[in-house]
C-alpha atoms as one frame of an Amber mdcrd trajectory, in Angstrom:
protein
   1.336 -28.603  -0.916   4.964 -28.007  -2.374   5.382 -24.258  -3.151   8.185
 -22.698  -4.921   9.199 -18.951  -4.977  11.054 -17.740  -7.676  12.497 -14.499
  -6.977  15.296 -12.261  -7.746  15.386 -10.813  -4.003  16.061 -12.954  -0.998
  17.977 -12.672   2.421  20.686 -12.274   3.586  20.112  -9.447   1.339  18.326
  -6.275   3.000  15.467  -4.620   1.532  11.531  -4.959   1.450  10.965  -7.734
  -1.040  13.461  -9.798   0.565  11.969  -9.500   4.171   8.293  -9.918   2.870
   9.270 -13.119   0.767  11.007 -14.515   3.565   8.106 -13.871   5.985   5.570
 -15.585   3.462   7.887 -18.413   2.770   8.345 -19.151   6.380   4.686 -18.561
   7.531   3.639 -21.398   4.767   6.343 -23.592   5.940   4.969 -23.175   9.826
   1.356 -24.163   8.078   2.938 -27.735   7.003   3.660 -27.053   3.580   6.930
 -27.631   1.668   8.592 -25.025   0.803  11.492 -23.960  -1.712  13.146 -20.594
  -2.514  14.758 -20.413  -6.118  16.779 -17.453  -5.995  20.645 -15.885  -6.986
  23.520 -15.252  -4.719  23.113 -12.384  -2.463  24.465  -9.231  -4.359  21.741
  -6.553  -3.389  22.388  -3.403  -3.279  26.077  -2.845  -4.127  26.526  -5.624
  -6.745  28.851  -7.727  -4.604  28.294 -11.325  -4.103  28.245 -11.229   0.094
  30.430 -13.966   1.701  30.523 -16.841   2.752  28.946 -16.885  -0.579  30.520
 -16.955  -3.987  28.628 -16.891  -7.426  28.849 -20.234  -8.966  26.292 -22.590
 -11.070  24.561 -23.896  -8.292  24.142 -24.300  -4.553  21.379 -26.236  -2.705
  21.128 -24.912   0.977  20.031 -26.881   3.905  16.425 -26.541   4.830  16.005
 -23.846   7.494  12.618 -23.464   9.413  11.144 -25.763   6.976  12.367 -23.546
   4.007  14.805 -24.972   1.475  16.820 -22.280  -0.857  18.354 -23.319  -3.948
  20.701 -20.367  -5.453  21.697 -20.495  -9.197  24.152 -18.481 -11.032  23.654
 -14.616 -11.626  25.316 -11.603 -12.900  25.883  -9.329  -9.669  25.105  -5.881
 -10.827  24.339  -2.617  -8.131  21.252  -1.381  -7.686  22.031   1.809  -9.974
  22.214   2.115 -13.967  19.554  -0.165 -16.511  21.903  -2.065 -18.566  24.014
  -4.250 -15.762  20.677  -4.363 -13.983  18.917  -5.755 -16.952  21.880  -8.267
 -17.374  21.544  -9.451 -13.933  18.135 -10.300 -14.028  18.475 -12.008 -17.558
  21.553 -14.160 -16.076  19.436 -15.492 -12.722  16.215 -15.921 -15.317  18.307
 -18.245 -17.393  20.179 -19.955 -14.841  16.991 -20.591 -12.880  15.014 -22.396
 -15.850  18.479 -24.401 -16.742  18.519 -25.571 -13.287  14.898 -25.741 -12.532
  15.411 -29.809 -11.900  17.630 -28.933  -8.689  14.184 -27.763  -7.002  12.505
 -30.733  -7.225   8.587 -31.329  -8.017   6.141 -28.613  -7.428   2.525 -28.082
  -7.035   2.938 -24.315  -7.601   4.850 -21.631  -8.451   4.949 -18.200  -7.092
   6.865 -15.417  -9.241   8.089 -12.088  -7.812   7.772  -9.115 -10.199   9.623
  -7.042 -11.066  11.703  -7.697 -12.226   9.997  -8.523 -15.430  12.364 -11.131
 -16.645  11.899 -13.148 -13.606   8.122 -13.185 -14.000   9.030 -14.364 -17.848
  11.090 -17.106 -16.527   8.431 -17.883 -14.098   6.234 -18.947 -16.900   8.899
 -21.522 -18.139   9.696 -22.505 -14.733   6.293 -23.557 -14.073   5.674 -25.135
 -17.472   8.645 -27.340 -16.462   7.176 -28.201 -13.237   3.918 -28.880 -14.754
   2.246 -26.526 -12.006   0.355 -23.633 -12.077   1.653 -19.840 -11.897   0.939
 -17.114  -9.343   2.597 -13.848 -10.340   2.757 -11.656  -7.554   2.898  -7.859
  -9.098   4.734  -5.450  -6.240   5.120  -2.959  -8.317   4.042  -2.243 -11.991
   6.854  -2.621 -14.488   7.360  -1.265 -17.301   5.126   1.254 -16.358   6.859
   2.719 -13.199  10.302   2.743 -15.348   8.562   4.895 -18.176   7.039   7.366
 -15.574  10.652   7.636 -13.706  12.167   8.258 -17.124  14.435   5.329 -16.643
  12.891   3.334 -20.073  12.080   6.007 -22.670  12.868   4.178 -26.135   9.451
   3.599 -27.802  10.330   0.209 -29.154  11.812  -1.018 -25.737   8.726  -0.080
 -24.009   6.421  -1.694 -26.489   8.378  -4.739 -26.253   8.662  -4.853 -22.354
   4.691  -3.949 -22.462   4.028  -7.326 -24.631   6.113  -9.257 -22.433   3.956
  -8.092 -19.349   1.158  -9.111 -21.241   2.471 -12.286 -22.170   3.005 -13.266
 -18.722   0.022 -12.400 -17.345  -1.806 -14.127 -20.246  -0.156 -17.461 -19.042
  -0.330 -16.934 -15.098  -3.340 -18.673 -13.135  -3.540 -16.032 -10.759  -1.926
 -12.642 -10.365  -1.782 -11.169  -6.963  -1.139  -7.390  -5.931  -1.135  -5.514
  -2.874  -3.210  -2.271  -3.808  -6.751  -1.049  -5.234  -4.599   1.076  -7.717
  -2.753  -2.052  -9.278  -5.666  -4.072  -8.947  -7.811  -1.630 -11.126  -5.158
  -1.376 -13.783  -4.480  -4.896 -14.250  -8.239  -5.933 -14.153  -8.606  -3.509
 -17.200  -6.315  -5.960 -19.162  -7.707  -8.621 -21.156  -4.605 -10.991 -20.195
  -5.396 -10.439 -16.603  -9.407 -10.889 -16.841 -10.764 -12.991 -13.759  -7.155
 -13.452 -12.258  -6.469 -10.675 -10.164  -6.885 -10.981  -6.409  -5.842  -8.102
  -3.899  -3.589  -9.343  -0.892  -3.045  -7.064   2.020   0.478  -5.849   2.499
   1.591  -7.263   5.995   4.190  -6.778   8.705   5.381  -9.209  11.341   4.290
  -7.478  14.439   6.368  -9.344  16.789   9.646  -7.868  15.311   8.438  -4.476
  16.843   8.094  -3.585  20.716   6.054  -0.290  20.796   7.632   1.782  23.397
   6.252   5.748  24.587   8.198   8.433  25.506   7.893  11.398  26.863  11.381
  13.026  25.300  11.436  16.590  24.660  13.714  18.125  22.251  13.659  18.113
  18.462  11.321  15.710  16.959  13.407  12.496  15.807  12.212  11.303  12.300
  13.326   8.121  10.354  13.483   6.867   7.106  14.122   3.327   6.827  14.118
   1.804   3.350  15.494   2.281  -0.197  17.131   5.510  -1.394  16.144   5.504
  -4.943  14.609   6.939  -8.064  11.131   6.249  -6.668  11.422   8.017  -3.214
  13.242  11.386  -3.724  14.697  11.453  -0.635  16.558  14.851  -1.330  12.959
  16.313  -0.406  13.237  14.851   3.025  17.043  16.462   3.417  15.649  19.882
   2.041  12.511  19.741   4.734  14.687  18.689   7.549  17.057  22.090   6.721
  14.276  24.262   6.148  12.707  23.055   9.562  15.826  23.257  11.651  17.819
  21.492  14.193  15.583  22.751  16.888  12.709  21.234  15.460  13.612  17.944
  13.709  16.460  15.337  13.582  16.335  13.053  10.366  17.942   9.634  10.237
  18.088   8.030   7.075  18.852   4.338   6.794  19.196   2.671   3.570  21.153
   2.091   0.551  20.134   2.725  -3.408  20.859   4.798  -6.731  20.634   8.105
  -4.915  22.255   7.451  -1.910  25.668   9.210  -3.017  23.662  12.210  -4.022
  22.352  12.338  -0.768  25.399  11.972   1.257  27.019  14.946  -0.735  23.973
  17.306  -0.221  24.330  16.603   3.653  27.976  16.952   3.478  27.893  19.978
   1.538  25.283  21.818   3.973  27.077  24.519   6.423  25.124  22.992   9.409
  22.974  19.498   9.187  20.646  17.881  11.247  20.644  14.895   8.938  22.127
  11.608   9.643  22.826   9.188   6.994  23.719   5.633   8.141  23.786   3.801
   4.696  22.612   0.268   4.462  21.710  -1.381   8.209  20.686  -5.008   9.095
  16.876  -6.093   9.194  17.196  -6.525  12.841  18.306  -3.071  13.341  15.223
  -1.406  12.215  13.093  -1.992  15.119  15.591  -0.386  17.467  16.061   2.683
  14.930  11.897   3.356  15.248  12.341   2.858  19.278  14.620   5.559  19.068
  12.323   7.896  17.077   9.506   9.916  17.433   8.060   9.330  13.916   8.688
   7.672  10.575   8.281   9.042   7.100   7.301   7.626   3.850   8.250   9.346
   0.685   7.270   8.712  -3.003   7.590  10.796  -5.872   5.189  12.996  -7.579
   3.805  10.412 -10.394   0.730   8.843 -11.413   2.040   5.171 -10.857   2.707
   5.645  -7.308  -0.924   6.310  -6.477  -1.485   3.056  -5.909   1.572   2.532
  -3.960   1.566   0.995  -0.270   5.329   1.115   0.922   6.282  -1.575   3.184
   8.159   0.890   5.712   4.434   2.572   6.322   3.537  -0.820   8.007   6.673
  -0.945   9.597   5.853   2.552  11.145   2.710   1.196  12.119   3.749  -1.777
  13.869   6.440   0.460  15.640   3.812   2.397  17.153   5.332   5.606  15.560
   3.514   8.720  13.741   3.521   8.320  10.156   4.371  11.467   8.203   3.785
  10.532   4.298   5.196  12.519   1.655   3.198  11.203  -1.228  -0.567  10.850
  -3.039  -3.003   7.985  -3.255  -3.355   5.131  -1.623  -0.647   5.559   1.101
  -1.748   9.290   1.943  -5.329   8.226   2.283  -4.638   4.893   4.562  -2.819
   7.356   6.988  -5.434   9.832   7.080  -8.379   7.951   6.924  -7.093   5.839
  10.137  -5.739   8.975  11.930  -2.324   7.488  12.099  -0.281  10.228  10.633
  -0.205  13.246   8.395   0.166  13.580   4.916   1.747  16.192   2.756   1.962
  16.621  -0.907   4.689  14.608  -2.229   8.099  16.402  -3.523   7.335  19.399
  -1.378   9.858  20.132   1.222   8.127  23.228   2.616   5.082  21.252   3.189
   7.276  18.288   5.056   9.200  20.904   7.136   5.565  22.224   8.227   4.459
  18.600   9.257   7.939  18.265  11.450   7.249  21.333  12.825   3.185  20.644
  13.764   4.424  17.365  15.246   7.322  18.759  17.120   4.517  21.564  18.786
   2.463  18.812  19.691   4.167  15.820  20.878   0.886  14.228  22.489  -0.449
  14.260  19.310   2.243  12.477  17.479   1.924   9.961  20.652  -1.372   9.339
  19.988  -1.207   8.848  16.463   1.594   6.210  17.044  -0.629   4.491  19.764
  -3.337   4.161  17.078  -1.037   3.065  14.455  -0.130   0.246  16.230  -3.598
  -1.136  17.274  -4.732  -0.676  13.360  -1.595  -2.556  12.281  -2.454  -5.273
  14.849  -6.316  -5.122  13.591  -5.698  -4.929   9.923  -2.101  -5.882   8.723
  -0.491  -9.026  10.940   1.208 -11.602   9.140  -0.860 -14.160  10.296  -3.531
 -13.254   8.159  -1.729 -12.798   5.286  -0.221 -16.477   5.324  -3.624 -17.969
   5.388  -4.882 -15.912   2.775  -1.877 -16.773   0.486  -2.361 -20.580   1.682
  -6.005 -20.368   0.486  -5.036 -19.001  -2.685  -2.421 -21.163  -3.657  -4.410
 -24.254  -2.849  -7.078 -23.143  -4.986  -4.839 -22.777  -8.039  -3.615 -26.278
  -6.924  -7.149 -27.648  -7.064  -7.960 -25.773 -10.413  -4.944 -26.980 -11.943
  -5.772 -30.596 -10.770  -9.490 -30.417 -11.948
């Protein structure tokens, strides 16, 4: 089976989508499938094309571990602001369609959304390849942009919603990671009978759980995007409320709110927060090994009730207690499996109290971490996820050929 992934995000860029898509692509290649990734030149999150790459119309990379990468022109834009990012999404969508022939014949096309314009490009791309289209919805857009206040103009919202519906109507399959997104999309006529839930997964082999009897402040790691959806300033405030004798917080990641976070930390008279900025994916397991717990934050918005951030599964794979500042599926997963604690979102006082509770009972934190790794092994390993994807892609190819 010849599988093509069309995505705006891909390594060597850092981030959850990049890591997830690369793992799936290489997993399918390991299963004997011929895999191609069509993407842009790496520029996330700062909007600067990473050397040794340079922005140009087309680059076809040599296959690595069974995966061939086709890169086409993109307008590099930083992960902040709206107009420039939209222009970047549109540019890659146009260049991908214009140079689709560089990817060769394909049996099925998988497109990652958001960005929504990439999903729209996937419709045209799949038509050019005469292949069925699978749209993977990692996050509802424009719904999330509307709830975060990033998209406010009524005509723009209506146009985006119409484009979203049009994309779904032309897909063979729509895959989603959570029950919340599954319910929301299943109610749309354009998605009737198309929505398939595929659980998030984590590469267990990247993480080597280590137990520690270290005393002192609770070491808490946040590793992920520092963006509008997370509200990382709540984490900074919670750390300051709990105090340096209780907790030491490390923030590893980049995003639209990183400068605000740095300013808040720098402005504190005394801080127990360390801000690393962007870190390489290979360094994340080491950072978790040095921590006692990992933290997940989501803003208090209805759209995030159905979110399961990738970082939650990395925390579990690392064998660390998970502290979740969110409502909905992420909080339910943590409490139901007893792998951590959940507190209301955007509440610094409740988050500080969670830090204090785990600091006072380090044995509980270690038990949660041990259980977290066991649950990750039982339910969220990548092998099962790759097998699930292989089956649904083969079914799409079969349906298209029948």
